[in-house]
Backbone bond lengths (Angstrom), bond angles and torsions (degrees), N, CA, C in turn:
res aa  C-N    CA-C-N  psi(-1)  N-CA   C-N-CA  omega(-1)  CA-C   N-CA-C  phi
1 X - - - 1.459 - - 1.523 108.95 -
2 X 1.322 114.42 148.37 1.460 121.28 -177.34 1.524 108.72 -125.80
3 X 1.305 115.64 138.24 1.451 120.84 176.16 1.529 109.26 -120.10
4 X 1.322 114.53 137.73 1.463 121.23 176.97 1.527 107.97 -123.05
5 X 1.307 115.81 126.30 1.460 120.44 -179.66 1.518 108.69 -121.22
6 X 1.328 115.27 118.38 1.459 121.43 -178.57 1.514 110.40 -99.32
7 X 1.305 114.71 153.63 1.464 120.24 174.63 1.520 108.95 -156.58
8 X 1.332 115.28 165.28 1.454 120.09 172.73 1.509 116.04 108.06
9 X 1.319 118.15 -4.99 1.454 119.03 178.46 1.516 111.71 -70.62
10 X 1.324 115.36 173.01 1.450 119.16 178.60 1.506 111.93 161.65
11 X 1.319 114.77 -165.19 1.457 122.43 -179.42 1.526 109.04 -106.36
12 X 1.321 115.57 131.78 1.453 120.63 -179.54 1.523 109.05 -143.07
13 X 1.314 116.44 152.49 1.460 120.02 176.65 1.521 110.25 -80.29
14 X 1.308 115.16 155.38 1.457 120.90 176.79 1.526 109.74 -54.83
15 X 1.322 114.72 136.68 1.451 120.98 -176.71 1.514 113.78 92.48
16 X 1.314 115.76 -10.65 1.455 120.69 -178.66 1.509 113.02 -84.10
17 X 1.330 114.51 -173.65 1.463 121.60 -176.64 1.515 110.93 -133.52
18 X 1.305 114.98 153.30 1.458 123.11 172.26 1.523 107.95 -143.80
19 X 1.326 115.78 153.44 1.457 119.93 172.97 1.519 108.99 -124.40
20 X 1.326 114.70 123.04 1.459 121.28 176.76 1.529 109.13 -97.15
21 X 1.315 114.81 144.96 1.461 120.89 176.65 1.520 109.40 -122.76
22 X 1.314 115.49 149.24 1.463 121.33 175.56 1.523 107.61 -140.30
23 X 1.309 115.26 114.26 1.463 121.06 -179.76 1.517 109.53 -102.56
24 X 1.315 115.67 127.82 1.465 121.58 179.14 1.521 109.95 -102.84
25 X 1.314 115.25 141.97 1.470 120.33 176.29 1.515 109.41 -146.46
26 X 1.331 115.34 164.04 1.454 120.32 -178.66 1.517 110.85 104.45
27 X 1.319 115.74 -146.68 1.466 122.47 -176.51 1.524 110.01 -85.33
28 X 1.333 116.22 83.34 1.464 119.88 -173.46 1.521 113.23 -113.00
29 X 1.311 118.39 14.64 1.462 120.08 -175.45 1.518 112.47 -63.65
30 X 1.341 118.35 -27.25 1.465 120.94 -177.88 1.533 112.18 -101.73
31 X 1.317 115.94 19.49 1.463 120.49 179.64 1.519 111.13 -57.54
32 X 1.316 117.06 135.49 1.469 122.07 179.77 1.527 111.56 -103.07
33 X 1.325 115.83 -44.80 1.459 118.84 -178.57 1.522 108.68 -162.21
34 X 1.336 114.32 165.39 1.449 120.48 174.25 1.515 108.60 -129.24
35 X 1.303 114.83 148.61 1.457 120.52 -175.59 1.535 110.41 -133.80
36 X 1.302 114.35 158.92 1.456 122.45 165.07 1.528 107.34 -117.01
37 X 1.318 114.18 130.80 1.451 122.05 172.88 1.529 107.39 -116.51
38 X 1.322 115.80 166.68 1.456 119.79 171.86 1.522 109.19 -144.37
39 X 1.317 113.40 152.38 1.461 119.53 178.22 1.517 108.65 -137.88
40 X 1.318 114.48 115.85 1.458 121.11 176.79 1.521 109.21 -88.97
41 X 1.320 118.39 157.81 1.468 120.56 179.91 1.517 111.68 -55.91
42 X 1.327 115.69 129.45 1.455 120.88 177.38 1.514 114.85 76.87
43 X 1.326 116.96 5.74 1.463 120.13 -178.80 1.525 110.40 -121.69
44 X 1.319 114.76 162.67 1.456 120.10 177.31 1.522 110.52 -76.75
45 X 1.307 114.66 154.08 1.460 119.77 175.39 1.527 108.48 -65.45
46 X 1.317 116.61 135.77 1.457 120.68 -178.74 1.529 110.52 -127.73
47 X 1.313 114.55 147.55 1.453 121.11 178.63 1.525 109.12 -76.13
48 X 1.309 115.81 130.52 1.461 121.62 -179.26 1.524 110.83 -101.02
49 X 1.319 116.99 -49.53 1.457 120.27 -176.02 1.513 110.04 -160.14
50 X 1.327 115.02 153.11 1.466 123.00 -179.97 1.516 109.21 -133.15
51 X 1.328 115.50 143.36 1.461 120.72 170.34 1.518 107.99 -133.31
52 X 1.327 115.86 129.25 1.456 120.04 179.09 1.527 109.73 -87.03
53 X 1.320 115.88 168.75 1.461 118.93 177.70 1.515 110.94 -66.33
54 X 1.336 116.49 -19.44 1.451 120.22 175.16 1.513 113.28 -82.90
55 X 1.340 116.69 -6.12 1.450 120.39 176.14 1.516 115.18 97.37
56 X 1.320 117.37 1.77 1.465 120.45 178.80 1.522 109.97 -75.42
57 X 1.326 115.24 133.05 1.464 120.39 -179.29 1.521 110.61 -117.33
58 X 1.321 115.47 146.49 1.457 122.37 172.45 1.516 107.79 -136.24
59 X 1.331 115.69 152.29 1.463 121.48 -175.15 1.518 111.03 -135.42
60 X 1.315 115.26 150.24 1.452 120.51 170.16 1.531 108.53 -67.99
61 X 1.314 115.77 148.78 1.465 119.78 -179.14 1.531 111.70 -56.80
62 X 1.334 116.25 -34.32 1.462 120.52 -175.33 1.525 112.83 -66.08
63 X 1.331 117.51 -20.48 1.467 119.87 -175.57 1.516 112.44 -118.91
64 X 1.308 116.42 -5.87 1.465 119.93 -178.16 1.526 109.34 -57.01
65 X 1.287 116.58 139.37 1.466 124.77 179.69 1.525 113.05 75.71
66 X 1.348 118.03 -3.66 1.461 120.54 176.06 1.529 111.64 -116.59
67 X 1.327 116.53 -33.05 1.456 121.88 -177.70 1.521 109.19 -108.05
68 X 1.313 115.94 145.56 1.455 121.79 176.28 1.520 109.49 -133.07
69 X 1.321 115.22 126.53 1.462 121.51 179.18 1.521 108.59 -104.31
70 X 1.307 116.07 127.95 1.463 120.46 179.73 1.521 109.03 -137.68
71 X 1.327 116.15 174.77 1.454 119.02 -177.13 1.522 110.05 -144.21
72 X 1.312 113.32 154.36 1.461 121.65 169.75 1.519 104.93 -120.68
73 X 1.312 116.79 98.94 1.460 120.88 -175.28 1.523 112.00 -62.10
74 X 1.306 117.15 -34.18 1.466 120.41 -178.76 1.523 110.96 -64.27
75 X 1.338 116.00 -30.71 1.464 120.77 -179.32 1.523 112.23 -101.01
76 X 1.335 117.25 0.04 1.465 121.02 -177.00 1.526 111.02 52.13
77 X 1.301 114.76 43.44 1.461 121.18 -175.09 1.520 109.75 -128.96
78 X 1.321 115.42 139.97 1.459 120.64 172.18 1.516 108.44 -115.18
79 X 1.329 114.22 152.10 1.451 121.30 -177.17 1.521 109.51 -127.33
80 X 1.323 116.20 135.06 1.450 121.21 175.22 1.528 107.32 -113.47
81 X 1.319 115.37 104.49 1.451 121.07 176.65 1.517 108.28 -86.21
82 X 1.324 116.32 121.49 1.454 121.03 -175.59 1.527 108.86 -117.79
83 X 1.322 115.51 116.56 1.466 121.92 -179.24 1.523 110.61 -115.56
84 X 1.314 115.23 164.23 1.469 121.25 177.59 1.520 111.41 50.24
85 X 1.312 115.67 46.73 1.462 120.71 -176.34 1.521 111.54 -67.15
86 X 1.303 115.60 145.28 1.459 123.24 177.25 1.529 108.78 -124.45
87 X 1.322 117.45 163.16 1.467 119.36 178.01 1.523 112.66 -56.91
88 X 1.331 116.92 -26.13 1.472 120.09 178.72 1.529 112.17 -68.71
89 X 1.305 117.92 -13.10 1.460 121.54 177.04 1.529 112.26 -85.36
90 X 1.322 117.16 -5.02 1.461 121.03 178.94 1.524 110.27 -63.26
91 X 1.316 115.72 125.15 1.465 121.03 -176.80 1.521 108.78 -177.50
92 X 1.321 114.92 170.50 1.458 120.51 165.18 1.526 106.46 -88.87
93 X 1.309 115.38 126.94 1.461 121.18 -178.92 1.525 109.25 -101.70
94 X 1.327 115.03 130.64 1.458 121.85 -177.53 1.528 109.92 -118.57
95 X 1.297 114.65 135.98 1.458 121.58 172.36 1.530 107.83 -93.56
96 X 1.328 116.45 143.92 1.458 119.87 174.63 1.519 109.42 -138.34
97 X 1.323 114.72 156.30 1.458 122.13 179.25 1.510 108.62 -129.03
98 X 1.323 115.61 127.21 1.460 121.21 -175.86 1.525 110.78 -104.57
99 X 1.329 114.58 128.87 1.463 122.80 177.34 1.514 108.26 -120.61
100 X 1.338 117.83 169.86 1.478 118.75 -178.94 1.526 113.72 -55.58
101 X 1.325 117.74 -32.43 1.464 119.12 -174.38 1.517 113.66 -126.83
102 X 1.316 117.38 9.36 1.464 117.95 -177.61 1.521 110.06 -159.65
103 X 1.319 114.26 161.52 1.460 121.79 174.32 1.517 107.12 -134.98
104 X 1.308 115.59 130.87 1.452 121.02 -178.53 1.523 109.47 -113.38
105 X 1.332 114.60 152.18 1.457 121.09 -177.05 1.518 110.96 -125.10
106 X 1.315 114.59 148.34 1.448 119.88 169.89 1.520 110.02 -84.41
107 X 1.325 115.14 -179.58 1.454 120.30 -174.61 1.525 112.60 -83.56
108 X 1.312 117.05 -13.36 1.457 121.10 179.49 1.514 112.07 94.37
109 X 1.321 114.86 149.05 1.465 120.66 176.73 1.528 108.34 -138.25
110 X 1.315 115.54 134.43 1.467 120.96 -174.64 1.524 110.56 -80.72
111 X 1.319 114.94 132.15 1.464 122.05 171.55 1.520 106.94 -119.85
112 X 1.317 116.37 123.60 1.454 121.51 179.21 1.525 108.85 -124.83
113 X 1.321 115.30 124.65 1.461 121.14 -179.48 1.524 108.04 -112.96
114 X 1.297 116.55 118.63 1.467 120.91 -179.38 1.522 110.50 -93.24
115 X 1.326 114.24 148.28 1.477 119.08 -177.89 1.523 111.36 -89.52
């Protein structure tokens, strides 16, 4: 079993920054990659960023050059640094962990950007 615990969401003004954290625990030896998704009200969940166990990162076009995904392997934690936030970034952000035969999700953390 795998547990993902997210933290770092909150309310910020447009142009501000937030850093989200996602700590993984449990049976994670076969972890392949971790992702951040977000879901805004009335919209589908969308992939924001991915980091593989090899350290390769990919980003959605909407966040490229503003968001940075990094990891601390010793802590089994990934961090999503979000800069230059806009109201369009308001959503519940979910961390996920991908394994060969399963995908696990965190509980989500709310990010609200005021104009």
